[in-house]
C-alpha positions as CSV (number, residue, x, y, z in Angstrom):
1,M,135.8,27.9,25.3
2,Q,135.4,29.2,28.8
3,I,135.0,26.8,31.8
4,Y,134.8,27.3,35.5
5,N,137.9,25.9,37.2
6,S,137.2,24.8,40.8
7,L,140.9,25.1,41.6
8,S,141.0,28.9,40.8
9,R,137.3,29.6,41.6
10,S,137.0,31.4,38.3
11,K,136.2,31.1,34.6
12,E,139.2,30.4,32.5
13,T,139.8,29.9,28.8
14,F,140.3,26.1,28.2
15,I,143.9,25.7,26.8
16,P,144.8,22.0,26.6
17,L,148.3,20.9,27.6
18,K,148.7,19.3,24.2
19,P,147.3,21.2,21.2
20,G,144.3,19.6,19.7
21,F,144.0,17.0,22.5
22,A,142.2,16.9,25.9
23,G,142.8,14.2,28.5
24,M,139.7,13.9,30.8
25,Y,139.2,11.8,33.9
26,T,135.7,11.4,35.3
27,C,134.8,9.8,38.6
28,G,132.6,6.8,37.8
29,P,130.2,4.8,39.9
30,T,130.8,2.8,43.1
31,V,129.2,-0.4,41.9
32,Y,127.4,-1.6,45.0
33,N,123.9,-0.8,43.8
34,F,122.0,0.7,40.8
35,A,123.1,4.3,40.0
36,H,120.4,6.9,40.8
37,I,119.4,10.0,38.8
38,G,121.6,12.2,41.0
39,N,124.6,10.2,39.8
40,F,123.4,10.5,36.2
41,R,123.2,14.3,36.5
42,A,127.1,14.1,36.8
43,Y,127.5,11.6,34.0
44,T,125.3,13.5,31.5
45,F,127.1,16.8,32.4
46,E,130.5,15.1,31.7
47,D,129.1,13.8,28.4
48,V,128.0,17.2,27.4
49,L,131.4,18.6,28.3
50,R,133.2,16.0,26.2
51,R,130.8,16.6,23.3
52,A,131.4,20.4,23.5
53,L,135.2,19.9,23.5
54,E,134.8,17.8,20.4
55,L,132.6,20.4,18.7
56,N,135.4,22.8,19.3
57,G,137.7,20.5,17.3
58,L,139.5,18.7,20.1
59,E,140.2,15.0,20.3
60,V,139.1,13.8,23.7
61,K,140.4,10.8,25.6
62,Q,138.0,10.2,28.5
63,V,138.7,7.8,31.3
64,M,136.0,6.8,33.8
65,N,136.8,4.5,36.7
66,L,134.7,1.8,38.2
67,T,135.1,1.7,42.0
68,D,134.6,-2.0,42.6
69,V,136.4,-2.3,46.0
70,D,135.7,0.1,48.9
71,D,133.8,0.0,52.2
72,K,130.4,-0.2,50.4
73,T,131.2,-3.0,47.9
74,I,132.9,-5.1,50.6
75,R,129.9,-4.7,52.9
76,G,127.6,-5.7,50.1
77,C,129.5,-8.8,49.1
78,Q,129.8,-9.9,52.7
79,Q,126.0,-9.4,53.3
80,T,125.1,-11.4,50.2
81,Q,127.9,-14.0,50.7
82,Q,129.2,-13.6,47.2
83,P,132.7,-13.1,45.8
84,L,133.4,-9.4,45.2
85,K,133.5,-9.7,41.4
86,S,130.2,-11.7,41.4
87,F,128.6,-9.0,43.6
88,T,129.6,-6.1,41.5
89,A,129.1,-7.6,38.0
90,P,125.4,-7.0,37.7
91,Y,125.7,-3.4,38.8
92,I,128.5,-2.8,36.3
93,K,126.3,-4.2,33.5
94,A,123.3,-2.2,34.6
95,F,125.5,1.0,34.6
96,F,126.5,0.4,31.0
97,D,122.9,-0.3,30.0
98,D,121.9,3.0,31.7
99,L,124.5,5.0,29.9
100,K,123.3,3.6,26.6
101,T,119.7,4.5,27.5
102,L,120.8,8.1,28.2
103,N,122.9,8.2,25.0
104,V,126.1,8.9,26.9
105,Q,129.1,8.4,24.7
106,P,131.4,5.6,25.9
107,A,134.7,6.6,27.5
108,A,137.9,5.3,26.0
109,V,138.7,3.3,29.1
110,Y,136.7,2.1,32.1
111,P,139.4,0.9,34.5
112,A,138.2,-1.2,37.5
113,A,140.0,-0.7,40.7
114,T,140.5,-4.4,41.3
115,D,142.5,-4.7,38.1
116,H,145.0,-2.0,39.0
117,I,146.3,-3.0,42.4
118,P,150.0,-3.1,41.2
119,Q,149.7,0.5,40.1
120,M,148.3,1.5,43.4
121,L,151.1,-0.3,45.3
122,A,153.7,1.4,43.2
123,L,152.2,4.8,43.9
124,I,152.1,4.2,47.6
125,Q,155.8,3.2,47.5
126,K,156.6,6.5,45.8
127,L,154.9,8.3,48.7
128,F,157.0,6.3,51.2
129,D,160.1,7.3,49.2
130,K,159.1,11.0,49.5
131,G,158.4,10.7,53.3
132,L,154.7,11.3,52.8
133,A,153.4,7.9,53.9
134,Y,153.7,5.9,57.1
135,V,152.4,2.7,58.7
136,S,150.1,3.3,61.7
137,T,149.7,1.2,64.8
138,D,146.8,-0.7,63.2
139,K,149.1,-1.8,60.3
140,S,147.3,0.5,57.8
141,V,149.2,3.0,55.6
142,Y,148.3,6.7,55.8
143,F,149.2,9.8,54.0
144,S,150.7,12.5,56.2
145,V,148.8,15.7,55.4
146,A,151.1,17.9,57.5
147,K,154.0,17.0,55.3
148,F,152.3,18.1,52.0
149,A,152.5,21.9,52.1
150,S,149.8,22.6,49.5
151,Y,147.1,20.2,50.9
152,G,143.7,22.0,50.8
153,K,144.3,24.1,47.7
154,L,141.3,22.7,45.8
155,A,138.9,22.9,48.8
156,H,140.5,26.1,50.0
157,L,140.9,24.7,53.5
158,D,142.0,26.6,56.6
159,R,145.2,24.7,57.3
160,E,145.9,26.5,60.5
161,N,142.8,25.0,62.1
162,M,143.3,21.5,60.8
163,R,143.6,18.7,63.3
164,V,147.1,17.7,62.5
165,G,147.8,14.1,63.4
166,A,144.2,12.9,63.3
167,R,143.6,9.9,61.1
168,V,140.5,9.1,59.1
169,A,140.1,5.4,58.2
170,D,136.8,5.5,56.3
171,D,136.8,5.9,52.6
172,E,134.3,8.8,52.8
173,Y,134.1,11.3,55.5
174,E,132.6,14.7,56.3
175,K,134.3,18.1,55.5
176,D,135.3,18.6,59.1
177,G,137.2,15.3,59.1
178,Y,140.6,16.9,58.3
179,G,143.5,14.6,58.9
180,D,145.7,11.8,57.5
181,F,143.8,9.5,55.2
182,A,144.2,5.8,54.4
183,L,146.3,4.7,51.4
184,W,146.3,1.0,52.2
185,K,143.9,-0.6,54.7
186,A,145.1,-3.5,56.8
187,W,142.9,-6.6,56.5
188,E,140.1,-7.1,59.0
189,P,137.9,-10.2,59.5
190,S,134.9,-8.2,58.2
191,D,136.7,-7.9,54.8
192,G,136.4,-11.7,54.3
193,D,138.5,-12.8,51.3
194,V,138.8,-9.2,49.8
195,A,142.5,-8.6,50.3
196,W,145.8,-8.4,48.4
197,D,149.4,-8.8,49.5
198,S,151.5,-5.7,49.9
199,P,155.0,-4.8,51.3
200,W,153.1,-3.5,54.4
201,G,150.9,-6.5,54.9
202,R,147.7,-8.0,53.5
203,G,144.9,-5.6,52.9
204,R,143.2,-3.4,50.2
205,P,143.6,0.1,48.8
206,G,141.9,3.2,50.2
207,W,139.3,4.8,47.8
208,H,141.4,7.9,47.0
209,I,144.5,6.1,45.9
210,E,142.5,4.2,43.3
211,C,141.7,7.3,41.2
212,S,145.2,8.8,41.4
213,A,146.8,5.6,40.2
214,M,144.3,4.8,37.4
215,S,144.1,8.4,36.0
216,M,147.9,8.7,35.7
217,Q,148.1,5.2,34.3
218,Y,146.0,6.2,31.3
219,L,146.4,10.0,31.0
220,G,149.9,10.6,32.3
221,E,151.2,12.3,35.4
222,S,149.7,15.7,34.3
223,F,146.5,16.0,32.3
224,D,143.8,18.5,31.4
225,L,140.5,17.8,33.0
226,H,139.1,16.1,36.1
227,T,135.4,16.1,36.7
228,G,132.8,14.9,39.2
229,G,130.0,15.9,41.5
230,I,130.6,18.7,44.0
231,D,130.5,16.1,46.8
232,N,133.7,14.6,45.4
233,L,135.6,17.9,45.7
234,F,136.5,17.2,49.3
235,P,137.9,14.9,50.5
236,H,138.2,12.7,47.4
237,H,139.6,15.1,44.8
238,E,141.7,16.9,47.4
239,N,143.3,13.7,48.4
240,E,143.9,12.7,44.8
241,I,145.9,15.8,44.2
242,A,148.0,15.2,47.4
243,Q,148.8,11.6,46.4
244,A,149.6,12.4,42.7
245,E,151.6,15.6,43.2
246,G,153.2,14.2,46.4
247,A,154.6,11.3,44.4
248,T,155.5,13.0,41.1
249,G,156.3,16.6,42.1
250,K,154.3,17.7,39.0
251,P,151.0,19.5,38.6
252,F,148.3,16.8,38.5
253,V,145.3,18.3,36.8
254,K,145.0,21.7,35.1
255,Y,141.2,22.2,35.3
256,W,138.8,20.8,37.8
257,M,135.0,20.9,37.1
258,H,132.2,20.0,39.5
259,C,128.4,19.8,39.0
260,A,125.9,20.7,41.7
261,H,123.5,18.5,43.5
262,L,120.2,17.2,42.1
263,R,117.1,17.6,44.2
264,V,113.7,16.0,43.6
265,N,110.6,18.2,43.9
266,G,112.8,20.7,45.8
267,E,113.9,18.1,48.4
268,K,117.1,16.1,48.9
269,M,116.6,12.6,47.3
270,S,115.8,10.1,50.0
271,K,114.2,6.7,50.1
272,S,112.3,7.7,53.3
273,L,110.7,10.6,51.4
274,G,109.7,8.3,48.5
275,N,111.6,10.5,46.0
276,F,114.6,8.3,45.4
277,F,114.7,7.1,41.8
278,T,117.0,5.0,39.7
279,L,116.8,5.3,35.9
280,R,114.9,2.0,35.9
281,D,112.3,3.5,38.2
282,L,111.6,6.3,35.8
283,L,111.5,4.0,32.7
284,E,108.9,1.8,34.5
285,K,106.8,5.0,34.9
286,G,106.7,5.3,31.1
287,Y,109.4,8.0,30.6
288,T,112.1,7.5,28.0
289,G,115.9,7.9,28.3
290,R,115.7,10.8,25.9
291,E,113.2,12.7,28.1
292,I,115.3,12.0,31.2
293,R,118.5,13.2,29.5
294,Y,116.7,16.4,28.4
295,V,115.8,17.2,32.0
296,L,119.3,16.3,33.4
297,I,121.2,18.6,30.9
298,N,118.7,21.4,30.7
299,A,120.2,23.3,33.6
300,Q,123.6,24.9,33.9
301,Y,125.8,22.2,35.6
302,R,127.0,24.4,38.5
303,Q,123.4,25.2,39.5
304,P,121.3,22.8,41.6
305,L,118.9,20.9,39.5
306,N,115.3,20.4,40.7
307,F,114.0,17.2,39.1
308,T,110.2,17.0,38.8
309,F,107.7,14.9,36.9
310,D,106.3,18.2,35.5
311,A,109.8,18.8,34.0
312,L,109.6,15.3,32.4
313,A,106.2,16.1,30.9
314,A,107.6,19.4,29.5
315,A,110.6,17.6,28.1
316,R,108.2,15.2,26.2
317,A,106.3,18.1,24.7
318,S,109.6,20.0,23.8
319,L,111.1,17.0,22.1
320,A,107.9,16.4,20.2
321,R,108.2,20.0,18.9
322,V,111.7,19.4,17.8
323,D,110.9,16.1,16.2
324,E,108.0,17.6,14.2
325,C,110.3,20.4,12.9
326,V,113.0,17.9,12.0
327,D,110.5,15.7,10.2
328,A,109.2,18.7,8.2
329,L,112.7,19.8,7.3
330,T,113.6,16.3,6.2
331,E,110.6,16.2,3.9
332,T,111.3,19.7,2.6
333,A,115.0,18.9,2.0
334,G,114.4,15.7,0.1
335,N,117.7,14.7,-1.6
336,A,118.9,18.3,-2.0
337,V,122.5,19.2,-1.5
338,P,123.0,21.7,1.4
339,A,123.6,25.3,0.4
340,A,124.2,28.3,2.6
341,A,122.2,28.2,5.8
342,P,119.4,30.9,6.1
343,E,120.5,33.9,8.1
344,W,118.0,33.1,10.9
345,A,119.4,29.6,11.2
346,A,123.0,30.8,11.3
347,K,122.1,33.3,14.0
348,A,120.4,30.7,16.1
349,Y,123.4,28.3,15.7
350,N,125.9,31.1,16.7
351,A,123.8,31.8,19.8
352,F,123.8,28.1,20.7
353,L,127.6,27.9,20.2
354,A,128.3,31.0,22.3
355,A,126.2,29.5,25.1
356,V,128.0,26.2,25.0
357,N,131.4,27.9,25.1
358,D,130.3,30.0,28.1
359,D,130.9,27.3,30.7
360,L,128.3,25.0,29.2
361,N,125.3,27.3,29.6
362,T,122.9,24.7,28.4
363,P,119.7,26.7,29.1
364,E,120.8,29.4,26.7
365,A,122.0,26.7,24.3
366,F,118.5,25.2,24.3
367,A,117.1,28.7,23.7
368,G,119.2,28.8,20.5
369,L,117.8,25.4,19.5
370,F,114.2,26.5,19.9
371,E,114.9,29.8,18.2
372,L,116.0,27.8,15.2
373,V,112.9,25.5,15.4
374,H,110.5,28.4,15.6
375,A,112.1,30.3,12.6
376,A,112.2,27.1,10.6
377,N,108.5,26.4,11.2
378,V,107.6,29.9,10.2
379,A,109.7,29.7,7.0
380,M,108.1,26.3,6.0
381,K,104.6,27.5,6.8
382,E,105.1,30.5,4.5
383,K,106.6,28.2,1.8
384,N,109.8,30.3,2.1
385,L,112.4,27.6,2.5
386,A,114.1,26.0,-0.4
387,P,115.2,22.3,-0.2
388,E,118.9,23.3,-0.2
389,A,118.3,25.7,2.7
390,A,116.3,23.1,4.6
391,A,119.2,20.6,4.1
392,A,121.6,23.2,5.5
393,T,119.4,23.9,8.5
394,L,119.3,20.2,9.2
395,G,123.2,20.3,9.1
396,L,123.2,23.0,11.8
397,L,120.8,20.9,13.9
398,D,123.1,18.0,13.6
399,K,126.0,20.1,15.0
400,M,123.8,21.2,17.9
401,D,122.9,17.6,18.5
402,H,126.6,16.7,18.8
403,V,126.3,18.4,22.2
404,F,122.7,17.7,23.1
405,G,122.5,14.0,22.0
406,L,118.7,14.3,21.8
407,I,117.6,15.0,18.3
408,R,116.2,12.2,16.0
409,F,117.0,12.5,12.3
410,G,116.0,10.6,9.2
411,R,112.5,9.8,10.2
412,T,109.4,11.4,8.6
413,P,105.8,11.0,9.9
414,K,105.0,8.4,7.2
415,D,108.1,6.3,7.9
416,E,106.4,4.5,10.8
417,A,103.2,2.6,10.9
418,I,100.9,3.3,13.8
419,P,99.9,0.2,15.8
420,A,96.3,-1.1,15.4
421,D,95.4,-0.5,19.1
422,V,96.6,3.1,18.9
423,T,94.7,3.6,15.6
424,A,91.5,2.3,17.3
425,L,92.0,4.9,20.1
426,I,92.5,7.7,17.5
427,E,89.3,6.7,15.7
428,A,87.4,6.6,19.0
429,R,88.7,10.1,19.8
430,A,87.6,11.4,16.4
431,A,84.1,10.1,17.2
432,A,84.2,11.7,20.7
433,R,85.2,15.1,19.2
434,A,82.5,14.8,16.6
435,A,80.0,14.3,19.4
436,K,81.5,17.2,21.3
437,N,82.3,14.8,24.2
438,W,85.4,16.8,25.2
439,A,86.0,14.9,28.5
440,E,86.1,11.5,26.6
441,S,88.3,13.2,23.9
442,D,90.8,14.3,26.6
443,R,90.7,10.9,28.3
444,L,91.6,9.2,25.0
445,R,94.3,11.7,24.3
446,D,95.9,10.7,27.6
447,E,95.5,7.0,26.8
448,I,97.2,7.6,23.4
449,A,100.0,9.5,25.1
450,A,100.5,6.6,27.6
451,K,101.2,4.4,24.6
452,G,103.9,6.7,23.4
453,Y,102.0,8.8,20.7
454,V,101.2,12.5,20.5
455,V,98.0,13.8,19.1
456,R,97.7,17.3,17.6
457,D,94.4,18.7,16.3
458,S,94.6,20.7,13.1
459,K,92.2,22.0,10.4
460,E,92.8,18.7,8.5
461,G,91.9,16.6,11.5
462,Q,94.1,14.7,14.1
463,K,97.8,14.4,13.4
464,V,99.5,11.7,15.3
465,K,103.2,10.9,15.7
466,K,105.4,8.8,18.0
467,A,106.6,10.7,21.1
């Protein structure tokens, strides 16, 4: 399997540190609000990556952190006058609900920053022992960038032009904010009761130290994969490397993978532009988690993704096509024991696998899926697919779906009764078509679609199935 390593700026063959096992850390949400679809572009990319590694026979231990203490969460709990845990709890629950809606596989561990303060204090102490940390005049603890020779290797920074000695107190800062960064922030009145005791005074951890401490707690001082959005590369991931390698003297992460930004209708997502969407916003508009997942993963992760409502409509149509094929294959297969897959099915699967193993080229992987769907439909139309071959084809689709997480199995068109109100609309549409009232027929088709059903006209009449 080939992946693009942000550290080397090149594609590399993925070779895990331990044969048969991959340790993977993914930067999770800062739980001060509901996650938006740009966040979920990263989380679905990481889910596809994990699934692809598993398809290649690896056991994967995924750790995803929950940032429940930082500038944003403190500001939120102070504004709402709630304890920190009470403020973050509903957003944590919503995040897990959203992951389930998008069929994102659960990580092995979801460590919360507030539960790992001792590990962070121990890591900061190691940095003091190595001469890489110091207490500033404001009683906060900073990492001395000038004393860590390889600082900037992930972001490929120009060290000669860095402002040595400058300090950056904020958890997040711009790419020109080179300088020493906060490991431990001294308590301020604006922090309220969000503080912990430390050898350097009462305060709370900086954002960057949280991930270094928690990733090593669960995956060891060196592990295989660290992922996130491209906006995390600098400063967050760069600072993680400095903290971890500065403390241990060992390589921190072997492979770094970053996904590109998501744009909506070609523009940066912004509340002022009216194109800022949470998952809940899209569900309220009638789209499903499966349709949203389809759009989020149907672009190569290193390429910017342009999220549009036209793409969601196309996803609905594409998934209906896949569902129809799977239903027909299920009926054809019956209870047959799978035999050898047809040559056309094996060819499509091999194209899919080659695309997945080429740095998660999901557009080409989807092309393999639809190549199989097309060939299967032709074979069934020509009555040229034995039950055993249909069962084998379903097995290949199941392997594809281990990566996609989109295909529905085990349901045939007759498994599910159509509700009475939808049946009435279908009958009204049949009458409109008989009267050649095409405008009314189209209107009723749209109304049926809004209720979650797809109508297809055939020689035998209308065929209806759940979207």
